[in-house]
DRENPA-623002 format. One record per residue: residue number from 0; residue in three letters; x, y, z of N, C-alpha, C, O, CB in turn. Coordinates in nm, 4 decimals. Glycine has a CB too. Example, Ala and Ser with C-alpha at 12.3 -4.5 7.8 and 13.67 -1.06 7.14 Angstrom:
REM residues 2
PT:0:ALA:1.3190:-0.5690:0.7800:1.2300:-0.4500:0.7800:1.3200:-0.3300:0.7800:1.4236:-0.3319:0.8465:1.1308:-0.4473:0.9046 .
PT:1:SER:1.2850:-0.2250:0.7080:1.3670:-0.1060:0.7140:1.2900:0.0030:0.7870:1.3409:0.1138:0.8039:1.4084:-0.0598:0.5725 .
***
This chain:
REM residues 40
PT:0:MET:-0.2609:-0.9808:-0.7221:-0.1543:-1.0294:-0.5925:-0.1557:-1.1241:-0.5002:-0.2467:-1.1116:-0.4183:-0.1384:-0.9473:-0.5096 .
PT:1:GLN:-0.0879:-1.2110:-0.4867:-0.1131:-1.2927:-0.3965:0.0281:-1.3022:-0.3063:0.1146:-1.3898:-0.3073:-0.1657:-1.4214:-0.4627 .
PT:2:GLY:0.0219:-1.2240:-0.2567:0.1545:-1.2100:-0.0427:0.3255:-1.1581:-0.1661:0.4438:-1.1921:-0.1674:0.2121:-1.5387:0.1193 .
PT:3:GLU:0.2715:-1.0999:-0.2170:0.3560:-1.0014:-0.3432:0.3259:-0.8092:-0.2818:0.2181:-0.7540:-0.2602:0.2436:-1.0412:-0.5598 .
PT:4:ILE:0.4253:-0.7692:-0.2734:0.4395:-0.6350:-0.1810:0.5274:-0.5532:-0.3837:0.6373:-0.5765:-0.4340:0.6027:-0.6670:0.0430 .
PT:5:VAL:0.4038:-0.4581:-0.4384:0.3780:-0.3798:-0.5952:0.4107:-0.2407:-0.5252:0.3106:-0.1975:-0.4679:0.1866:-0.3911:-0.6863 .
PT:6:ILE:0.5022:-0.1728:-0.5154:0.5292:-0.0009:-0.5143:0.5022:0.0334:-0.6892:0.4890:-0.0192:-0.7997:0.7347:0.0509:-0.4515 .
PT:7:THR:0.5049:0.1300:-0.6346:0.3732:0.1850:-0.8300:0.4026:0.3665:-0.7895:0.3150:0.4257:-0.7263:0.0628:0.1204:-0.8142 .
PT:8:GLU:0.5410:0.4467:-0.8360:0.5209:0.5071:-0.8313:0.4983:0.6070:-0.9446:0.5509:0.5916:-1.0549:0.5644:0.5012:-0.7636 .
PT:9:THR:0.3678:0.7750:-0.8955:0.2903:0.8019:-0.9686:0.3477:1.0034:-1.0118:0.4332:1.0189:-0.9246:0.1362:0.7523:-0.8867 .
PT:10:GLU:0.3433:1.1072:-1.0722:0.4074:1.1733:-1.0472:0.3527:1.2570:-0.9654:0.3758:1.3776:-0.9739:0.4541:1.2042:-1.1296 .
PT:11:ASN:0.2722:1.2054:-0.8744:0.3238:1.3200:-0.6600:0.2429:1.1915:-0.6184:0.1204:1.1816:-0.6269:0.2086:1.5682:-0.5760 .
PT:12:GLU:0.3360:1.0864:-0.5685:0.2840:0.9806:-0.4741:0.3690:0.8425:-0.5104:0.4049:0.8135:-0.6245:0.1102:0.9593:-0.4951 .
PT:13:TYR:0.3868:0.7865:-0.4266:0.4507:0.6623:-0.4503:0.2786:0.5448:-0.3976:0.2023:0.5725:-0.3050:0.6343:0.6512:-0.3241 .
PT:14:LEU:0.2690:0.4487:-0.4722:0.1144:0.3850:-0.3839:0.1993:0.2161:-0.4007:0.2459:0.1660:-0.5029:-0.1123:0.4115:-0.5083 .
PT:15:LEU:0.1948:0.1543:-0.2459:0.2310:0.0354:-0.2301:0.1351:-0.0470:-0.1782:0.0807:-0.0094:-0.0743:0.3319:0.0322:-0.1654 .
PT:16:ALA:0.1097:-0.1270:-0.2158:-0.0021:-0.2717:-0.2297:0.0705:-0.4050:-0.1692:0.1505:-0.4953:-0.1939:-0.0429:-0.3154:-0.4183 .
PT:17:ILE:-0.0119:-0.3530:-0.0775:0.0510:-0.5436:-0.0515:-0.0743:-0.6077:0.0503:-0.1878:-0.5681:0.0770:0.2580:-0.5610:0.0708 .
PT:18:PRO:0.0293:-0.7595:0.1038:-0.0815:-0.8882:0.0231:-0.1799:-0.8197:0.2210:-0.1678:-0.7334:0.3080:0.0249:-1.1723:-0.0119 .
PT:19:PRO:-0.2450:-0.9103:0.1922:-0.3924:-0.8568:0.3179:-0.3012:-0.8911:0.4622:-0.2721:-0.7978:0.5370:-0.5956:-0.9986:0.3102 .
PT:20:SER:-0.2708:-0.9934:0.4854:-0.1057:-1.0233:0.5586:-0.0700:-0.9212:0.6535:-0.0821:-0.9118:0.7757:0.0289:-1.0192:0.4443 .
PT:21:GLN:-0.0194:-0.8421:0.5571:0.0272:-0.7285:0.6507:-0.0010:-0.6116:0.6090:0.0658:-0.5400:0.5344:0.1603:-0.7231:0.6759 .
PT:22:LYS:-0.1529:-0.5810:0.6826:-0.2438:-0.4808:0.6543:-0.1645:-0.4434:0.7641:-0.0947:-0.3448:0.7405:-0.4086:-0.4892:0.6451 .
PT:23:GLU:-0.1473:-0.5166:0.9372:-0.1139:-0.4319:1.0711:0.0048:-0.3519:1.0687:0.0379:-0.2615:1.1454:-0.0955:-0.5201:1.1915 .
PT:24:ARG:0.0454:-0.3842:1.0000:0.2215:-0.3880:0.9754:0.1884:-0.2077:0.8862:0.2413:-0.0999:0.9133:0.3114:-0.5839:0.8253 .
PT:25:ALA:0.1170:-0.2298:0.8137:0.1737:-0.1724:0.7290:0.0662:0.0189:0.7675:0.0718:0.1146:0.6902:0.1568:-0.2836:0.5609 .
PT:26:LYS:0.0167:0.0178:0.8489:-0.0569:0.1312:0.9768:0.0530:0.1784:0.9970:0.0774:0.2986:0.9875:-0.1363:0.0796:1.1313 .
PT:27:GLY:0.1509:0.0744:1.0335:0.2961:0.2360:1.0981:0.3353:0.2864:1.0319:0.4009:0.3828:1.0714:0.4386:0.2298:1.1649 .
PT:28:ILE:0.3272:0.2632:0.8885:0.3614:0.3875:0.8552:0.3858:0.5057:0.8548:0.3078:0.5455:0.7683:0.3450:0.3989:0.8305 .
PT:29:GLU:0.4578:0.6215:0.9028:0.4056:0.6919:0.8963:0.3297:0.8335:0.7746:0.3848:0.8513:0.6660:0.4614:0.6894:0.9704 .
PT:30:GLY:0.2198:0.9088:0.8104:0.1907:0.9677:0.6650:0.1401:0.8989:0.6191:0.0971:0.9397:0.5112:0.2756:1.0033:0.5782 .
PT:31:ARG:0.0977:0.7327:0.6564:0.0328:0.6416:0.5090:-0.1129:0.6504:0.5214:-0.1589:0.6195:0.6314:0.0737:0.4553:0.4991 .
PT:32:ARG:-0.2233:0.6998:0.3962:-0.3230:0.6875:0.3563:-0.3303:0.5871:0.2926:-0.2329:0.5276:0.2464:-0.3569:0.7702:0.3102 .
PT:33:TRP:-0.4906:0.5414:0.2768:-0.5606:0.4380:0.2272:-0.6740:0.4655:0.1628:-0.7855:0.5071:0.1944:-0.5859:0.3578:0.3134 .
PT:34:ALA:-0.5782:0.4078:-0.0093:-0.6983:0.5112:-0.0839:-0.7785:0.3496:-0.1476:-0.7289:0.2544:-0.2077:-0.6146:0.6669:-0.2532 .
PT:35:PRO:-0.9719:0.3875:-0.0832:-0.9641:0.1996:-0.1229:-1.0479:0.2378:-0.3028:-1.1266:0.1605:-0.3575:-1.1203:0.0447:0.0418 .
PT:36:GLN:-1.0290:0.2930:-0.3268:-1.0725:0.2365:-0.4613:-0.9863:0.1847:-0.5424:-1.0225:0.1039:-0.6280:-1.1299:0.3206:-0.5354 .
PT:37:ARG:-0.8468:0.2263:-0.5273:-0.7198:0.1485:-0.5754:-0.6830:0.0609:-0.5158:-0.5842:-0.0001:-0.5567:-0.6160:0.2061:-0.5867 .
PT:38:LYS:-0.7447:0.0236:-0.4032:-0.6575:-0.0592:-0.2678:-0.5205:-0.0675:-0.2702:-0.4411:-0.1561:-0.3017:-0.6898:-0.2110:-0.2514 .
PT:39:CYS:-0.5095:0.0629:-0.2233:-0.3534:0.0657:-0.2305:-0.2938:0.1698:-0.1024:-0.1727:0.1874:-0.0885:-0.3035:0.1301:-0.3976 .
***
């Protein structure tokens, strides 16, 4: 994944994978959680 945003839907959640350059912006998403094992 290079510069690409990918959204994956599971039964219970949406997983958002973002490029590292968007990390700080993503921190502003209310209710977000970081899943290090999934890197999303």
